[in-house]
C-alpha positions, 0 to 999 in steps of 0.5 A: 234232808239237805237243802240246796240253793242253785246259783248259776246264770245258765238256765240249762245248767240250773235245770241239770242241777235241779233234776239231779237234786230232785232225783236224789234221796236226801237232797232238796233244791229250795231255790235258784239264783241267776246272779250273785246278788240274788244268791245272797238274798235267797241264802239269807231268806231260805237258809239252805244247807248248801249253795252250789255257786258258779263263779262267773255271773253277771253283776255280783260274781260268785266270789263276792256272793260267797264272801257275803253269804259266809260273812252272814254267819249262818249255817249255809256252806258254799260249794263252788262249781267251776271249770278248773282249766279256765277258772283260777278264781276258784282260789278266791272263792276258797279265800272268801270262805267256800268249803271247796269246789268241784268241776262242772263236768264232775260225775253226778255221784261226785257232785252228790257226794260233794254236797253231802260232804260240805253239808256235814262240814267236810271239805270237798276238794280231794287232797291230791287235787288240792295239791295240783291247784295250789301248785298251779296258782299259789304263787299268784293267789295264796303266797303273797310277798311279805306274808307274815311269819308264823309267830305273827299269828297267835292261832299258829303259836297255839299249835304244838310242834306235832300239830304244826307238823300236821298243818304243814302236811295238810298244806302239802295236800297229803292224805291222812294215810300219807301223813300217818306214814311220813310222821309214823303215826296211826291214822286215828291219831292223825285224825285227832291231830287234824281235828285239833289243828282245825279247831285251834285255827278256827278253820272251817275245813281242811282247805281253809287250813291249807290256805293258812299254811300258805299264808303263814309261809309254812308251805310254798308253791313249787316254782 
């Protein structure tokens, strides 16, 4: 059973999430928070598997709440639910340690699949959407000037040449199938490489690896 904490300042939005969770086998809502500080408190108290986190909330926003929940070191993972066209702060949420994000108008089945994915340690954002978001905002958020060279990060130095190639491919938002085709590898081999890359980088998921690739200057946003 996957337990879920809902953090959103809109009562109707919380109601909609709660009804969806209650009607889905394997998912159980365990609490609701109206603002970030309450989300942090309830996450520590209830230890849910997943927090559905809105970004824009009064007082402590969802970004800071995500940072504090992740810093707590527990098993709880955060899935940001936001509006892409209006809310570029989703990137800050990923930096803070969120395992991904979905749009608020996502179909119910997409939200359910996203919760399950996050609960099992996977990333929610599809590679193609990751690419779109990074291209739109990386020059503002993910690729600050003066980013340290690859050699400055010992985690990146631990990657083999092939693993660094795979990290670059991940940074470009390629799927495992695309990586296999472009690097002339089998998909099973790509999956093994991806797993080793995430382990060596200490990345929570694929999205965190994307951010690291941008920070290291291995991938640049399109102008």
